[in-house]
DRENBA-40033 format. One record per residue: residue in one letter; x, y, z of N, C-alpha, C, O in turn. Coordinates in pm, whole numbers, padded with zeros to 5 digits, always signed. Each point is the difference from the previous one (the first is absolute). Last residue first. Layout:
// DRENBA-40033
AXYZXYZXYZXYZ...
//
This chain:
// DRENBA-40033
L-00483-00300+01443+00143+00035+00003+00040+00063+00131+00117+00035+00018R-00569-00165-00145+00083-00118+00027+00147+00034+00014+00078-00079+00054S-00410+00402-00173-00024-00040+00138+00084-00121+00039+00027-00022+00118N-00018+00187-00565+00068+00091+00092-00022-00037+00146+00087+00023+00083I-00315-00270-00417+00145-00023-00010+00073+00089+00100+00089-00047+00070E-00558+00106-00103+00034-00134+00050+00150-00022+00002+00055-00046+00101R-00222+00448-00287-00023-00004+00144+00043-00135+00058+00067-00006+00103E-00054+00053-00571+00103+00082+00066-00014-00006+00151+00099-00018+00072A-00435-00187-00327+00124-00079-00004+00114+00077+00068+00079-00059+00073E-00485+00283-00127-00013-00105+00101+00126-00086+00006+00045-00038+00108K-00068+00365-00442+00008+00063+00133-00009-00104+00110+00074+00006+00099W-00130-00154-00546+00138+00045+00024+00014+00058+00141+00094-00033+00073D-00525-00092-00222+00085-00119+00016+00141+00041+00039+00060-00057+00091E-00354+00399-00207-00030-00052+00134+00082-00126+00028+00048-00019+00112L-00015+00199-00539+00059+00092+00096-00024-00047+00143+00090+00005+00085H-00285-00246-00445+00146-00019+00007+00066+00093+00101+00097-00038+00065G-00579-00011-00215+00045-00039+00133+00150-00014+00015+00048-00036+00108G-00274-00049-00587-00028+00100+00103+00050-00051+00134+00029-00119+00016P-00157-00258-00365+00068+00129-00016-00044+00099+00107-00106-00015+00061R+00120-00524+00018-00088+00104-00051+00077+00130-00013+00083+00032+00085R+00044-00495+00078+00061+00065-00117-00091+00105-00063+00009+00027-00120G-00088-00266+00545-00051-00063-00120+00047+00064-00130-00066-00012-00103R+00193+00106+00572-00120+00072-00042-00059-00058-00129-00096+00054-00054E+00504-00220+00228-00106-00032+00098-00131+00068-00036-00107-00052+00030L+00490+00154-00285-00046-00137-00029-00114-00039+00094-00097-00064-00041Y+00304+00475+00121-00072+00006-00128-00055-00139-00035-00115-00012-00043K+00401+00037+00405-00129+00059+00036-00088+00011-00123-00120-00025+00007F+00558-00116-00069-00080-00107+00062-00136+00052+00045-00099-00073-00002Y+00403+00387-00170-00042-00092-00106-00086-00113+00057-00102-00036-00059A+00307+00335+00358-00111+00066-00071-00053-00090-00111-00121-00006-00022A+00500-00142+00252-00116-00004+00089-00121+00064-00067-00111-00051+00011M+00523+00071-00240-00053-00137+00004-00124-00010+00088-00097-00067-00036R+00322+00481+00020-00054-00033-00133-00063-00139+00000-00111-00018-00051I+00349+00155+00431-00128+00070-00008-00069-00035-00132-00120-00026-00002R+00552-00139+00059-00092-00068+00093-00139+00064-00005-00101-00070+00000Q+00443+00276-00247-00034-00130-00059-00099-00075+00089-00094-00061-00050Q+00276+00464+00211-00096+00024-00108-00045-00130-00065-00117-00015-00034I+00457-00012+00354-00126+00035+00064-00107+00023-00106-00113-00049+00013E+00547-00025-00165-00055-00123+00059-00135+00026+00067-00092-00082-00011R+00332+00450-00162-00048-00086-00109-00063-00128+00054-00102-00046-00051R+00311+00351+00352-00129+00047-00050-00057-00088-00110-00121-00022-00007D+00447-00218+00348+00010+00126-00071-00137+00033-00060-00091-00083-00001L+00198-00196+00468-00042-00010-00140+00021+00133-00069-00020+00106+00060G+00082-00232+00423+00114-00024-00088-00036-00014-00147+00082-00047-00078A-00377+00163+00458+00020-00145-00019+00112-00030-00099+00008-00112-00051R-00170+00600+00003-00025-00088+00115+00020-00144-00041-00017-00035-00117G+00257+00316-00219-00106+00046+00089-00010-00090+00120+00097-00063+00043R+00315+00209-00412-00077-00106+00065-00102+00062+00094+00028+00098+00070P+00239+00070-00549-00027+00023+00142-00089-00109+00057-00092-00048-00067P+00427-00066-00338-00125+00072+00022-00027+00018+00148+00039-00084+00082P+00470+00062-00246-00114-00092+00011-00128+00079+00024+00004+00110+00055S+00387+00118-00335-00023-00037+00139-00121-00093+00006-00088+00007-00086K+00431+00036-00337-00128+00046+00054-00012-00045+00145+00044-00109+00037P+00432+00220-00290-00096-00108+00027-00127+00057+00062+00005+00095+00077E+00285+00200-00418+00004-00040+00141-00101-00111+00022-00106-00001-00063P+00361+00079-00413-00116+00044+00080+00010-00051+00143+00054-00107+00026R+00381+00224-00329-00092-00110+00031-00119+00052+00078+00015+00087+00086S+00370+00178-00214-00100-00012-00105-00099-00113+00025-00100-00012-00072R+00475+00111+00368-00086+00118-00009-00112-00018-00102-00108+00054+00020A+00457-00377+00046-00106-00009+00100-00095+00119-00009-00118-00012+00035S+00372-00120-00484+00042+00027+00137-00121-00004+00093-00114-00002-00046T+00192-00081-00451-00082-00081+00091+00042+00021+00144-00005-00092+00081N+00042+00305-00619+00044+00020+00138-00095-00077+00091-00119+00028+00004K+00248-00147-00526-00104+00054+00086+00053+00011+00143+00065-00092+00050R+00240+00117-00507-00052-00090+00104-00104+00073+00083+00011+00120+00026A+00137-00039-00562+00008+00051+00137-00061-00101+00096-00101-00065-00030T+00348-00059-00445-00129+00037+00058+00019+00045+00143+00089-00047+00071M+00235+00048-00539-00014-00043+00135-00134+00047+00057-00042+00113-00025
//
């Protein structure tokens, strides 16, 4: 005879809580995605030249955060 696995409520993992929401009802991942996309478009506007990525990111953060 094989032993049965205990599937009581105690052994089940607890459901994950939803991610914290920031301003405008967006969670951090959504805000980061918007910043990432804005920084990428700034990179494209600069002609895809290397360097300047930190400034692109900071400017994108300022823009996105000012809209929220």
